[in-house]
Each structure stands twice: as C-alpha cells, then as structure tokens.
C-alpha positions, 0 to 999 in steps of 0.5 A, a space after each residue: 643600918 643593915 637588914 636584920 636577920 631571922 632564922 626559922 627552923 620548920 619554916 616550910 609549912 604552917 606557923 614557921 612558913 607564916 612567920 617567914 613570910 611576915 618577916 620577909 614582908 617587913 624587909 628582914 633577911 629570912 633564913 628558913 630551914 626544913 627537911 623538904 628542900 622543894 618547899 624551901 625552894 618555892 619560898 625562896 623563889 617567891 620572896 627575894 629575901 627568903 633563903 633556904 637552908 635544908 636541915 634535919 634538926 635531929 642531926 646536931 652536926 648539920 645544925 651547927 653547919 647550917 648555923 655557921 652558913 647563915 652567920 657567914 651569909 648575913 654576919 649576924 642572926 638577930 632572932 632564932 625561931 624554932 617552929 619544929 616538933 620532934 616525936 618520941 614514942 614512950 611506952 608506959 606499962 601499967 600493972 593493975 593489982 
C-alpha cells in the first residue's frame, strides 16, 4: 500500500504547520503550500516527507496548477486541509436619525 498524501494550504506557520508536522511524523506524504517559500523550504529540509509548493491562494489559476503538480507527484490526494485566512475589508455606513 502506498503512502497517503495530505495537501495543507497555509502550512508554513501556526495550525497548518503543526498539522503538517503531525502528519509527517505519522508517515504521510505532506504537500504544504504557502506564500513564503523560505518557510516551506525550512519544513521540507527538516522533514523528508514534507514537500513545499509555493502558492498564493488568491490566484485561482495558480491553485489549479499546484493541485495538478501535487497530483502528478503523488498520484492521489487523500486529504485537503485549508488552513488559510483571507481578509476582505467591508465598509459599513450607519446613518442615525
């Protein structure tokens, strides 16, 4: 049986990084995406089964490209874990009588 694969976005810090390390320690292939390539490199240099795929999730075409790169490398993605946050500012205007 081949190793299972998880893809984690937002995986270079915080909860995403913790999940990546947990799965790596359990023997999974871990594909990690984030904007900061240097942090992805630190992870992949520390864990032999963590692989960095730089990505800005606001770029839809790049998301598709990275998804396909991961599928091509591992043949399957068993779990997608999206540990990301996007910030959108909305302005609300209240008019009091």
